[in-house]
C-alpha positions as CSV (number, residue, x, y, z in Angstrom):
1,M,-11.0,-38.3,-68.0
2,L,-14.1,-36.2,-69.0
3,Q,-15.7,-35.9,-72.4
4,V,-18.5,-33.5,-73.0
5,K,-20.0,-34.0,-76.5
6,D,-22.6,-31.8,-78.2
7,V,-24.5,-31.0,-74.9
8,H,-27.7,-29.0,-75.1
9,T,-29.3,-27.8,-71.9
10,Y,-32.5,-25.8,-71.4
11,H,-33.9,-23.8,-68.5
12,G,-37.6,-24.1,-69.4
13,F,-37.9,-22.8,-72.9
14,L,-34.6,-21.0,-72.8
15,H,-31.9,-22.8,-74.8
16,V,-28.8,-22.1,-72.6
17,L,-26.1,-24.6,-73.8
18,K,-26.1,-25.0,-77.6
19,G,-23.9,-28.0,-78.5
20,I,-21.0,-27.7,-76.0
21,S,-18.1,-30.2,-76.6
22,F,-14.7,-30.4,-74.9
23,E,-12.4,-33.0,-73.3
24,L,-10.6,-32.8,-70.0
25,N,-7.4,-34.6,-69.3
26,K,-6.5,-36.1,-65.9
27,G,-4.4,-33.8,-63.7
28,E,-5.0,-30.5,-65.7
29,I,-6.6,-27.2,-64.9
30,F,-9.2,-26.3,-67.5
31,A,-10.6,-22.8,-67.4
32,I,-14.0,-21.7,-68.8
33,V,-14.2,-18.0,-69.2
34,G,-16.7,-15.5,-70.6
35,S,-19.1,-12.8,-69.7
36,N,-22.3,-13.0,-67.6
37,G,-25.0,-15.1,-69.2
38,A,-22.7,-17.1,-71.4
39,G,-23.8,-20.4,-69.8
40,K,-20.7,-21.2,-67.7
41,S,-22.6,-22.0,-64.5
42,T,-25.2,-24.0,-66.4
43,L,-22.4,-26.1,-67.9
44,L,-21.0,-27.0,-64.5
45,G,-24.4,-27.7,-63.2
46,T,-25.1,-30.0,-66.1
47,I,-21.9,-32.0,-65.5
48,A,-22.7,-32.2,-61.8
49,G,-26.2,-33.5,-62.5
50,I,-28.1,-30.5,-61.2
51,Y,-29.5,-29.9,-64.7
52,Q,-30.3,-32.6,-67.3
53,Q,-29.1,-32.1,-70.8
54,R,-31.7,-32.7,-73.6
55,E,-29.1,-33.8,-76.1
56,G,-25.5,-34.9,-76.1
57,S,-23.4,-37.0,-73.7
58,I,-21.2,-36.6,-70.7
59,T,-18.7,-39.4,-70.2
60,Y,-16.5,-39.6,-67.1
61,E,-13.8,-42.2,-66.9
62,G,-15.5,-44.2,-69.7
63,E,-19.0,-44.1,-68.1
64,D,-21.9,-42.1,-69.3
65,I,-23.0,-40.0,-66.4
66,G,-25.4,-37.6,-68.3
67,K,-28.6,-39.0,-66.7
68,Q,-27.3,-39.8,-63.3
69,K,-28.3,-38.0,-60.1
70,V,-26.2,-35.6,-58.2
71,E,-25.5,-38.0,-55.3
72,A,-24.2,-40.7,-57.7
73,I,-22.0,-38.2,-59.5
74,V,-20.5,-37.0,-56.2
75,K,-19.7,-40.6,-55.2
76,K,-17.8,-41.1,-58.4
77,G,-15.4,-38.3,-57.5
78,I,-16.9,-35.1,-59.0
79,C,-17.6,-32.2,-56.7
80,L,-18.9,-28.7,-57.4
81,V,-17.8,-25.7,-55.3
82,P,-20.7,-23.3,-56.1
83,E,-20.8,-19.7,-56.9
84,R,-21.0,-17.4,-53.8
85,R,-19.7,-20.1,-51.6
86,Q,-23.1,-21.1,-50.0
87,I,-21.6,-21.6,-46.6
88,F,-24.1,-22.5,-43.8
89,D,-23.8,-19.4,-41.6
90,A,-24.9,-21.0,-38.3
91,L,-22.7,-24.0,-38.5
92,S,-19.1,-24.0,-37.4
93,V,-16.2,-24.2,-39.8
94,K,-15.6,-27.8,-38.9
95,D,-19.2,-28.8,-39.3
96,N,-19.4,-27.0,-42.7
97,M,-16.4,-29.1,-43.8
98,M,-18.0,-32.3,-42.5
99,L,-21.0,-31.7,-44.7
100,G,-18.7,-32.3,-47.7
101,A,-18.2,-35.9,-46.5
102,Y,-21.9,-36.6,-45.9
103,H,-22.0,-39.3,-48.6
104,R,-19.1,-41.3,-47.1
105,Y,-19.6,-40.6,-43.4
106,R,-20.5,-44.1,-42.4
107,H,-17.9,-46.1,-44.3
108,S,-15.1,-43.6,-43.9
109,K,-15.7,-42.3,-40.4
110,R,-12.3,-43.4,-39.1
111,T,-10.4,-41.4,-41.8
112,L,-12.4,-38.2,-41.7
113,Q,-10.2,-36.5,-39.1
114,K,-7.2,-37.3,-41.3
115,D,-9.0,-35.6,-44.2
116,I,-9.8,-32.6,-42.1
117,D,-6.2,-32.3,-41.0
118,R,-5.2,-32.4,-44.7
119,C,-7.5,-29.4,-45.3
120,Y,-6.0,-27.6,-42.4
121,E,-2.6,-28.1,-43.8
122,L,-3.8,-26.5,-47.0
123,F,-5.7,-23.7,-45.2
124,P,-4.0,-23.2,-41.8
125,K,-6.2,-20.2,-41.0
126,L,-9.3,-22.5,-40.9
127,K,-7.8,-24.5,-38.1
128,T,-7.6,-21.5,-35.9
129,M,-11.3,-20.9,-36.3
130,E,-12.7,-24.4,-36.6
131,D,-15.4,-23.6,-34.0
132,R,-16.4,-20.2,-35.4
133,P,-19.7,-19.9,-37.2
134,G,-19.3,-19.8,-41.0
135,G,-21.3,-16.6,-41.2
136,L,-18.6,-14.7,-39.3
137,L,-15.8,-15.5,-41.8
138,S,-14.6,-13.0,-44.3
139,G,-15.3,-13.5,-48.0
140,G,-11.8,-15.0,-48.6
141,E,-12.1,-17.2,-45.6
142,Q,-15.5,-18.5,-46.7
143,Q,-14.0,-19.3,-50.1
144,M,-11.3,-21.3,-48.5
145,L,-13.9,-23.1,-46.4
146,A,-16.0,-23.8,-49.5
147,I,-12.9,-25.4,-51.2
148,A,-12.1,-27.4,-48.1
149,R,-15.7,-28.6,-47.9
150,G,-15.4,-29.8,-51.5
151,L,-12.1,-31.6,-50.7
152,M,-13.8,-33.5,-47.9
153,S,-15.7,-35.4,-50.7
154,N,-12.3,-36.8,-51.9
155,P,-12.8,-35.5,-55.4
156,K,-10.9,-36.6,-58.4
157,L,-12.4,-33.8,-60.4
158,M,-13.2,-30.5,-58.7
159,M,-15.3,-27.8,-60.4
160,L,-15.2,-24.3,-59.1
161,D,-17.7,-21.6,-60.1
162,E,-16.4,-18.1,-59.8
163,P,-14.1,-18.6,-56.8
164,S,-12.7,-15.0,-57.1
165,L,-16.1,-13.4,-57.0
166,G,-16.1,-10.4,-54.6
167,L,-12.6,-11.0,-53.4
168,A,-9.7,-8.5,-53.2
169,P,-6.9,-9.0,-55.7
170,L,-4.4,-10.4,-53.2
171,I,-6.9,-12.9,-52.0
172,V,-7.7,-13.9,-55.6
173,K,-4.0,-14.6,-56.1
174,D,-3.9,-16.8,-53.0
175,I,-6.9,-18.8,-54.2
176,M,-5.4,-19.4,-57.6
177,N,-2.1,-20.5,-56.0
178,I,-4.1,-23.0,-53.9
179,L,-5.7,-24.4,-57.0
180,D,-2.3,-25.0,-58.5
181,Q,-1.2,-26.6,-55.2
182,L,-4.2,-28.9,-55.3
183,R,-3.2,-30.1,-58.8
184,E,0.5,-30.5,-57.9
185,E,0.2,-32.1,-54.4
186,F,-3.1,-33.9,-54.5
187,G,-3.4,-34.7,-58.2
188,T,-6.8,-33.0,-58.4
189,T,-8.2,-32.3,-61.8
190,I,-9.9,-28.9,-61.9
191,I,-12.5,-27.1,-64.0
192,L,-12.4,-23.4,-63.2
193,V,-15.2,-21.1,-64.3
194,E,-14.1,-17.5,-64.0
195,Q,-15.0,-14.0,-65.1
196,N,-11.5,-12.9,-64.0
197,V,-10.0,-14.0,-67.3
198,K,-6.5,-12.9,-66.6
199,A,-6.3,-14.8,-63.3
200,A,-7.9,-17.9,-64.8
201,L,-5.6,-18.1,-67.8
202,K,-2.5,-17.6,-65.6
203,V,-3.3,-20.8,-63.6
204,A,-4.9,-23.0,-66.2
205,D,-3.2,-25.4,-68.7
206,R,-6.0,-25.0,-71.3
207,A,-9.1,-22.9,-71.5
208,C,-12.1,-22.0,-73.6
209,V,-14.2,-18.9,-74.1
210,M,-17.9,-19.3,-73.9
211,E,-20.3,-16.8,-75.7
212,R,-24.0,-17.2,-75.8
213,G,-24.1,-20.8,-74.9
214,E,-21.4,-21.9,-77.3
215,I,-17.6,-22.4,-77.1
216,A,-16.1,-19.6,-79.2
217,I,-12.4,-20.3,-78.7
218,E,-10.5,-23.2,-77.2
219,G,-6.8,-23.8,-76.7
220,E,-3.8,-23.6,-74.5
221,S,-4.0,-20.8,-72.0
222,K,-0.7,-19.1,-73.1
223,A,-2.0,-19.0,-76.6
224,L,-5.3,-17.5,-75.5
225,M,-3.5,-14.8,-73.5
226,K,-2.0,-13.6,-76.8
227,D,-5.1,-14.0,-78.9
228,P,-6.2,-10.5,-80.0
229,R,-9.9,-11.5,-79.7
230,V,-9.4,-12.5,-76.1
231,R,-7.2,-9.5,-75.3
232,D,-9.6,-7.0,-76.8
233,A,-12.7,-8.5,-75.2
234,Y,-11.4,-9.4,-71.7
235,L,-7.8,-8.3,-71.1
236,G,-8.0,-4.5,-71.2
237,G,-8.8,-3.8,-74.8
238,K,-12.0,-2.5,-76.3
239,S,-14.9,-4.6,-75.1
240,Q,-16.5,-6.6,-77.9
241,S,-18.2,-9.9,-78.5
242,I,-16.1,-12.8,-79.8
243,P,-17.4,-14.2,-83.1
244,V,-18.6,-17.8,-82.9
């Protein structure tokens, strides 16, 4: 479904992504884990068209999208749920959700309510507060709203950047269960960027560990859970850098 090959991305003179390559299969959850500054968010932003890679290619469903604009990539079925949610505080829950469908409002206007109802089935709590300003929601509720807003774009591929950030453990568990539900019930393919390595590996089919702009380890999530390098660095052992 998605092939990222030898991608290099810079922020000014800073070389952030240094030859990233991986493939994503349709219908799977792929986790990208690692410490702060590893380049995880830049990788999602590059796939989404926010940043332009200087080298390498990004192919989605057989088409090179590496030089396309954000709007074009969204229309192809790729959405990014950003870090820290970025909810519009003054807008209602429903209006925040509607913004996710801005690119298809004219030609899909008749089906938008059906899509909203689908989101409410997934997040029943949002239905009870659809007129409430987004800024009055709790962190967990805002994360649900951010995911619902992303779903309103009718994505085939959803990318989530740190959805567990700042949330209580029970809420994190609920969010991860929702991601699994999205894959099982809606067929959504998911790229999950997380610092909560344990939570990410539990829900993902495959994963990779990023260190200093490169992929240090890649494989099935169950295997990575048992890898001593991952266990020592991220799952409770002595903190250390993973050799690249």
